[in-house]
C-alpha positions as CSV (number, residue, x, y, z in Angstrom):
1,X,188.5,-22.7,-147.3
2,X,187.3,-25.8,-149.2
3,X,186.9,-27.8,-146.0
4,X,185.0,-25.0,-144.4
5,X,182.6,-25.0,-147.3
6,X,182.2,-28.7,-147.5
7,X,181.5,-28.8,-143.6
8,X,179.0,-25.9,-143.9
9,X,177.2,-27.9,-146.5
10,X,177.3,-30.9,-144.4
11,X,175.6,-29.0,-141.6
12,X,173.1,-27.6,-144.2
13,X,172.3,-31.0,-145.2
14,X,171.7,-32.1,-141.7
15,X,169.2,-29.2,-141.4
16,X,167.4,-30.4,-144.6
17,X,167.3,-33.8,-143.3
18,X,165.8,-32.6,-140.1
19,X,163.0,-30.7,-142.0
20,X,162.2,-33.3,-144.7
21,X,162.5,-36.4,-142.6
22,X,160.3,-34.6,-140.0
23,X,157.7,-33.9,-142.7
24,X,158.0,-37.5,-143.9
25,X,157.5,-38.8,-140.4
26,X,154.6,-36.6,-139.7
27,X,152.8,-37.6,-142.9
28,X,153.7,-41.3,-143.2
29,X,153.9,-42.5,-139.6
30,X,152.0,-40.0,-137.4
31,X,149.1,-39.0,-139.7
32,X,149.3,-35.3,-138.7
33,X,148.4,-33.8,-142.1
34,X,144.8,-34.5,-142.2
35,X,143.7,-33.9,-145.8
36,X,145.8,-30.8,-146.4
37,X,148.3,-32.5,-148.7
38,X,145.8,-35.0,-150.1
39,X,146.8,-37.7,-147.6
40,X,144.1,-38.7,-145.2
41,X,146.0,-39.1,-141.8
42,X,144.6,-42.6,-140.9
43,X,145.2,-43.9,-144.4
44,X,148.7,-42.9,-145.2
45,X,149.7,-46.4,-146.4
46,X,146.6,-47.2,-148.3
47,X,147.2,-47.8,-152.0
48,X,145.0,-44.7,-153.0
49,X,147.0,-42.5,-150.8
50,X,150.3,-43.9,-152.0
51,X,149.2,-43.3,-155.7
52,X,148.1,-39.9,-154.9
53,X,151.3,-39.0,-153.3
54,X,153.2,-40.6,-156.3
55,X,151.5,-38.3,-158.6
56,X,152.3,-35.1,-156.5
57,X,155.2,-32.9,-157.7
58,X,155.6,-31.7,-154.1
59,X,156.3,-35.3,-152.8
60,X,158.7,-35.9,-155.8
61,X,160.7,-32.8,-155.0
62,X,160.9,-33.5,-151.4
63,X,162.0,-37.0,-151.8
64,X,164.8,-36.0,-154.3
65,X,165.9,-33.2,-151.8
66,X,165.9,-35.8,-149.0
67,X,167.8,-38.3,-150.9
68,X,170.4,-35.7,-152.0
69,X,170.9,-34.3,-148.5
70,X,171.0,-37.7,-146.8
71,X,173.5,-39.1,-149.3
72,X,175.8,-36.1,-148.9
73,X,175.6,-35.9,-145.2
74,X,176.2,-39.6,-144.6
75,X,179.0,-39.9,-147.4
76,X,180.7,-36.6,-146.3
77,X,180.7,-38.0,-142.7
78,X,182.0,-41.4,-143.7
79,X,184.8,-39.5,-145.7
80,X,185.8,-37.7,-142.7
81,X,186.0,-40.9,-140.5
82,X,188.1,-42.5,-143.3
83,X,190.5,-39.5,-143.5
84,X,191.0,-39.4,-139.8
85,X,192.9,-42.8,-140.4
86,X,195.3,-40.6,-142.2
87,X,195.8,-42.4,-145.4
88,X,198.4,-41.5,-148.0
89,X,197.6,-39.1,-150.9
90,X,196.8,-41.9,-153.4
91,X,194.3,-43.7,-150.9
92,X,192.8,-40.3,-150.1
93,X,192.0,-39.7,-153.8
94,X,190.5,-43.2,-154.0
95,X,188.4,-42.5,-151.1
96,X,187.2,-39.1,-152.5
97,X,186.5,-40.5,-156.0
98,X,184.9,-43.7,-154.7
99,X,182.5,-41.9,-152.4
100,X,181.6,-39.4,-155.0
101,X,180.9,-42.0,-157.6
102,X,178.8,-44.1,-155.2
103,X,177.0,-41.0,-154.1
104,X,176.2,-39.9,-157.6
105,X,175.1,-43.4,-158.6
106,X,172.8,-43.6,-155.6
107,X,171.3,-40.1,-156.1
108,X,170.6,-41.0,-159.8
109,X,168.7,-44.1,-158.8
110,X,166.8,-42.4,-156.0
111,X,165.9,-39.5,-158.3
112,X,164.9,-41.9,-161.0
113,X,162.8,-43.8,-158.4
114,X,161.0,-40.6,-157.3
115,X,160.3,-39.5,-160.8
116,X,159.2,-42.8,-162.1
117,X,156.6,-43.3,-159.4
118,X,153.8,-41.5,-161.0
119,X,153.8,-44.1,-164.0
120,X,154.2,-47.0,-161.6
121,X,151.4,-45.8,-159.4
122,X,149.0,-45.9,-162.4
123,X,150.0,-49.3,-163.6
124,X,150.1,-51.2,-160.3
125,X,147.9,-51.7,-157.4
126,X,144.4,-51.8,-156.5
């Protein structure tokens, strides 16, 4: 039952990645948003647009969701690859705990980065 739940979450994270990475690509690289989200399509990487996005709660939330979904999806996939090598129970525990600690640390750093961006955007740049 636990494995089925984790696998379902893995598939759900893949779906979230598809949606939020697609949104990111459309806004940042394809310029498809126009001015709807406060991002001029042809000026997505100009400092004014970057600072405006950094102050948006919408972008902070979507970045945190994208970081969390991507880390879970990638690290759970790596865990499954490593467990296919059929490690012993002790090594399996090391893999589980190690990937969990790495994932939580990276998620904390990514979340801090997304939430610290508004302050950085007002103190840096042109």
